[in-house]
C-alpha positions as CSV (number, residue, x, y, z in Angstrom):
1,M,-33.6,14.8,6.6
2,T,-37.0,14.8,8.1
3,D,-40.2,15.7,6.2
4,Y,-42.7,17.6,8.4
5,E,-45.4,17.9,5.8
6,S,-48.6,15.9,6.3
7,G,-49.1,13.0,4.0
8,G,-45.5,11.9,4.2
9,G,-45.1,11.3,0.5
10,T,-41.6,11.2,-1.1
11,S,-42.3,13.9,-3.7
12,V,-41.8,17.5,-2.7
13,S,-44.2,20.1,-4.0
14,H,-43.4,23.7,-4.1
15,P,-45.5,26.2,-2.1
16,V,-48.5,27.7,-3.8
17,P,-48.0,31.4,-4.7
18,G,-49.5,33.6,-2.1
19,G,-49.4,30.9,0.5
20,Q,-47.6,30.9,3.9
21,R,-43.8,31.3,3.7
22,T,-41.9,28.1,4.4
23,A,-38.5,27.4,6.0
24,I,-36.2,24.5,6.5
25,G,-34.7,23.8,9.9
26,C,-31.1,22.9,10.4
27,L,-29.3,21.5,13.4
28,R,-26.2,19.5,14.1
29,T,-26.9,16.3,15.9
30,D,-23.7,16.5,18.0
31,L,-24.7,19.9,19.4
32,C,-28.2,18.9,20.4
33,G,-28.8,16.8,23.5
34,H,-32.3,16.0,22.5
35,T,-33.1,16.4,18.8
36,G,-36.8,16.2,19.5
37,F,-36.7,19.2,21.8
38,A,-34.4,21.1,19.4
39,S,-36.8,20.4,16.4
40,A,-39.8,21.6,18.5
41,R,-37.9,24.8,19.3
42,L,-37.1,25.3,15.5
43,R,-40.8,24.8,14.7
44,L,-41.8,27.4,17.3
45,T,-39.2,29.8,16.0
46,A,-40.6,29.4,12.5
47,I,-44.1,30.1,13.7
48,A,-42.9,33.2,15.6
49,H,-41.3,34.6,12.4
50,G,-44.3,33.8,10.2
51,Y,-42.9,30.6,8.6
52,R,-44.1,27.0,8.4
53,L,-41.2,24.6,9.1
54,R,-41.3,22.3,6.1
55,W,-38.1,20.2,6.5
56,L,-35.6,19.5,9.2
57,V,-32.0,18.8,8.0
58,E,-29.9,17.0,10.7
59,L,-26.3,17.5,9.9
60,P,-23.4,15.3,11.3
61,A,-20.6,16.6,13.5
62,D,-18.1,17.1,10.7
63,P,-18.4,20.7,9.4
64,S,-17.5,19.9,5.9
65,P,-18.4,22.1,2.9
66,D,-21.1,19.5,2.1
67,H,-23.3,21.1,4.7
68,L,-23.9,24.1,2.4
69,T,-24.5,21.8,-0.6
70,T,-27.0,19.8,1.5
71,L,-28.8,23.0,2.5
72,R,-28.8,24.5,-1.0
73,T,-30.2,21.3,-2.5
74,T,-32.9,21.1,0.2
75,L,-33.8,24.8,-0.4
76,D,-34.1,24.1,-4.2
77,R,-36.1,20.9,-3.7
78,T,-38.6,22.4,-1.2
79,G,-38.8,25.9,-2.5
80,A,-38.4,27.1,1.1
81,D,-38.0,30.8,1.7
82,A,-35.5,30.7,4.7
83,V,-33.3,28.5,6.9
84,I,-33.8,28.4,10.7
85,I,-30.8,27.2,12.7
86,A,-30.7,26.4,16.4
87,A,-27.5,28.5,17.1
88,P,-24.7,30.1,15.1
89,T,-22.4,27.3,16.2
90,H,-24.5,24.8,14.1
91,L,-22.9,26.4,10.9
92,P,-19.4,27.4,11.9
93,G,-17.0,29.8,10.3
94,T,-17.8,31.0,6.8
95,Q,-20.6,28.6,6.3
96,L,-23.2,30.8,8.1
97,R,-22.0,33.9,6.1
98,A,-22.2,31.9,2.8
99,L,-25.7,30.7,3.6
100,R,-26.8,34.2,4.3
101,T,-25.9,35.2,0.8
102,M,-28.3,32.6,-0.6
103,T,-31.3,33.0,1.7
104,P,-32.6,34.6,4.9
105,V,-31.2,32.8,8.0
106,I,-33.1,32.9,11.3
107,V,-31.2,32.0,14.4
108,D,-33.2,30.6,17.4
109,T,-32.3,33.1,20.2
110,T,-34.7,31.7,22.8
111,V,-33.1,32.0,26.2
112,L,-34.1,29.2,28.6
113,P,-34.0,29.8,32.3
114,E,-31.2,28.2,34.3
115,T,-32.6,25.4,36.4
116,R,-31.1,24.2,39.7
117,G,-33.2,21.4,41.2
118,H,-36.6,20.1,40.4
119,F,-38.6,23.2,41.5
120,A,-36.3,25.9,40.1
121,R,-38.8,26.9,37.4
122,L,-41.7,27.0,39.9
123,R,-39.6,29.2,42.3
124,S,-38.8,31.6,39.5
125,L,-42.4,31.9,38.6
126,L,-43.6,32.5,42.2
127,G,-40.9,35.2,42.8
128,P,-38.5,35.8,45.7
129,G,-41.2,36.1,48.5
130,W,-43.1,32.9,47.7
131,R,-42.3,31.3,51.2
132,Q,-43.8,34.3,53.0
133,R,-47.3,33.8,51.5
């Protein structure tokens, strides 16, 4: 579990009433190629939905029932208002449905462009007639 609050202390304080809504992020390490990139996307998703990402819970590959226990404990400790997950596959089967009965769950639905080669993104930005200019 990673603490994103400034100060880095071990104690967890609950949000001040009337303050910004907070969320915890959740991702499975076996499904993310780069956890740094995935955590940045979760942070941006939180901002886009009006939340502040307070914690990041990194779950192992084994989808055991302990994942829900871990998330519930983290929600209770942090006082977070929601959980943000990278994709529905990060909480397989009934775990996602069970989590939704406890708290709002936001799924990062950012679609990244497909890249083929080093300049694929640049070509997509310039458009189809970029060589004729």
